[in-house]
Each structure stands twice: as structure tokens, then as C-alpha cells.
N, C-alpha and C positions, 0 to 999 in steps of 0.2 A: 331045237327050235322049230316051232310050226311056221308055215308060210301063209296060213290062212288069213284071209282078210275080212274085215267087217262086212257082211253083205249089205247092210244098209248104206255103207260108204260105196260100195262097188256099184250098186243100182242108181244111186244118186249121181255118180260119177258117168256111169254108162248112159244114163238118159241125158245128161249135160253134153257128152261128147256126140251123142246122137244129134241133138238139136244144132250143135255147131257143124257137123257134116251136112245137115239138111240145108243150112244157111250158105254153106260153100257151094253144094251142088245147085242151089237156087240161082246163085250168081252166074251159073254157066248156061242157064236156060235163056234163049234168045226170046227178047220181049216182043210180043206181037198181039194181035186181038185174041186170040185163043189163050195163050199163055198168060197174058195180062189177069186173067181171071184164076187161072190155076196157081200161079207163083204164090200170091198170098195165101191161098187156101192152104197149100203144102206147107209153107213157112209158119203159119199159124198152128196146123196141127202138129207138125213135127217138133216145134219148140216147146208146145204147151204140154207134152208128155213130162218132161223133166220138172216144170213148174208145177204141175199139178202132183207129182210124185213128192215134190218137197213140202207141198201144203199137206199131202196125207200124212207125211212124217211128223209134221206138228199139229195133227188132228187133235180135236177138243174132245171127241168121244169116239167109240167105235163106230157109230153110225156115220160121223163125219169122215173118218178113215175110209170106211166102206164107199162111201160116195165118191170121194176123190179118187180112189183106186179105179172105180167105175169109169170116171172121166179119163183117166190114163189108158183103159182099155178101149174106150170110145175113140180116143184122140189117135191112138196107134193104129186102130182099124182104118180111120180116116186117112191117115199118112200112106197106108198101103194103097188105098184108092185113088189118092191124088198123084202118086208116083206112077200108078198104071196110066192114068189119063196124060201125064206128062210124056211118057214113052209113045203113046199114040201121036201126040203133038209133035215130039221131037225124038224121032226113032234113034238116032245116032247117040242118045243118051242112055240107051237101054241097059248096057252093061252096068254102069255105075248106079243107076236107078234100082235094078235087081238087087245089088248089094245092100242098098238101104232099105229096100222092100223086105229083104231077108231079115235084117236087124228089127224092123218094126214088128214083123210077124213074131220074132223071138221075144220082143218085149211084151207083145199082146199075150203070148203064152205065160209070161212070167206073172203078168197082172192077173189073169184068168186063175192062176194057181194060188195067189195071195188070199 
């Protein structure tokens, strides 16, 4: 019996799990004049990866699919950027942000390969 999983399901779950981790991380960020701008940007980018992947999965054409995957690539890059900015604003969150940054990087590489 094979333990192989459906790659479509895995990536859908992986992007959803990532969005959930971003939300939980964002709740730990202290709210101040600097982070008040960064938090919504991070949450928006980090959670939209999964939403756009789901839309790509239901694309109406190859062109629509490529467009949605392109958005996933952009949002994963943007997530990395805002994680970096959060670390500058809140250095004590560096280690957790690093793990999320790594996952965003891996997702970006996956979307680049699709």
C-alpha cells in the first residue's frame, strides 16, 4: 500500500496551514504606530496565498491558472518582505518569523516551478 498523498490536496492544506500560522503569529505582534501598518500587510499577503491557490485550482483556463499562480508567487514574496520588516520592528519575534519566512520561501519556489 502506498503512502503517497494527492499533491493537490497537500498544497491546498499547506497553504491553508501557512495562513493560519501567519494569523497566529500576527496576534503576537505588539500593536504600535509601526506595526499597525505591517500587521495587516503581513496577514493579507500570508493568507491570500492559499486563497489564490484555491482559485488557481478552479481556474477557467490555462491563462487564468497561470495568472492565479503568479499571484501566489507575488504574495509569497510579499509575505517574506513583511516578515523581514516585522523582525526589524519587533526583534524578539525573529526566530518564529524566520521559520515562517522559510515556509514562504519554499512556497514561492513551488509556485515558481508550477
